C-alpha positions, 0 to 999 in steps of 0.5 A, a space after each residue: 425927308 431922308 438924308 444922304 446915307 452916313 457911313 456908321 451914322 446912327 441909323 447905320 449902327 442900329 442896323 448893324 446891331 439889332 441882328 446880333 442883339 435880337 435873336 439871342 433874346 428871341 431865342 431865350 424867350 421863346 425856348 424852341 425846344 420847349 415850345 416847338 410849335 411857336 419856334 416853327 411859326 417864327 421860323 416860317 415867318 422869317 422865311 416868308 418875310 425874307 422871301 417877300 423882302 427880296 421880291 420887294 427889293 427887286 420890284 424897287 429896283 425895276 421901279 427905279 430903272 435900276 435893274 440890269 445885268 449886274 443885279 437882276 440875277 441871283 449871283 450875289 453871295 448874299 443871294 445864295 446866303 438867303 436861299 441857304 437861310 430860307 431852306 434851313 428856317 423851313 427845314 432845319 438841317 446841318 448842310 444848309 445851316 453851315 453854309 448859311 452861317 459862314 456866308 452870313 457872317 463872312 460875306 453878308 456882314 460885309 455887305 452891311 458894313 459898307 451898304 450900297 445905298 444912297 439915302 438914310 432911313 427912312 428911305 425904302 431902299 435903306 429899309 429893304 437893304 437892312 432887312 434883307 441882309 440883317 434878316 439873314 444874320 439874324 435868322 442864322 443866329 436865331 437858329 444857332 441860339 435857339 435850335 442849337 445848330 452849330 458848325 463842325 470842323 468838316 463844316 469849314 471844308 464844305 463852306 470853303 468848297 461851296 464858296 468856290 462853287 460860287 465863285 466859279 459860277 459867278 466868275 463864269 457869268 461875269 466873263 460871259 456877260 461883263 457883269 461884276 458878281 462877286 466883285 471879281 471883275 473890278 471894285 465896285 464904285 461905292 466905298 468898300 473894303 477893297 479900296 484898301 487892297 491892291 488893284 485888280 486882279 491882285 485883290 482877289 487873292 486877298 479876298 480868298 485869304 480873307 474868306 479862309 481866315 474869317 471862316 476860321 474866326 467864326 468857327 473859333 467860338 465853338 472850337 474854344 467852347 469844345 475845348 473848355 467842355 473837355 470834348 471834341 464834337 464829331 462831324 454832323 451831317 444832319 439834324 432832325 427838324 424840331 
């Protein structure tokens, strides 16, 4: 019998750790550059699984009568991150990878830290939520460690530009429909980091600053690596499919 969800309980911590631990291990075992067919099979399985999990999540919400204007449209940042991730899994390329990378770590991870679930493992909502969100992070990290995809300085600017596009689309829809995609109209009713921020609309400015700072933080390992290797990598616009 599932118990009420416990923030940072055992199940929550396992769900947070696995997406970061498994991808580098799998990439090291598979060695995608040496086994391109196996790598392609893994990427396609991940992509199809993410799409099926998203469909299962929507069916769950529909079955429980939880669908509404706030969640029946693909206007959460995690939805956009899913699209960018699945596209990159099926056809590796720089443009969608860098969006998936920054959105997964700067956005999806925040959702996993304060998940909108009521019951703990093995409740189906818990399982689908963490497969959905953890799958984005795991897929991005697998492609980072396995395919050696990575962000470049120009990626930061493009990620910020597309995030502003997302905010504009979500904000316009919120204004027209009264929804709360992107948490742009109000703080959510469940615990989040926004609880520590000023009231609406002032927390939106804090979110913008946090988003910009997190983008720089998640690029920092590559910046340091380039300096250690004594080179400044040029911007990359595309990579060939393995």
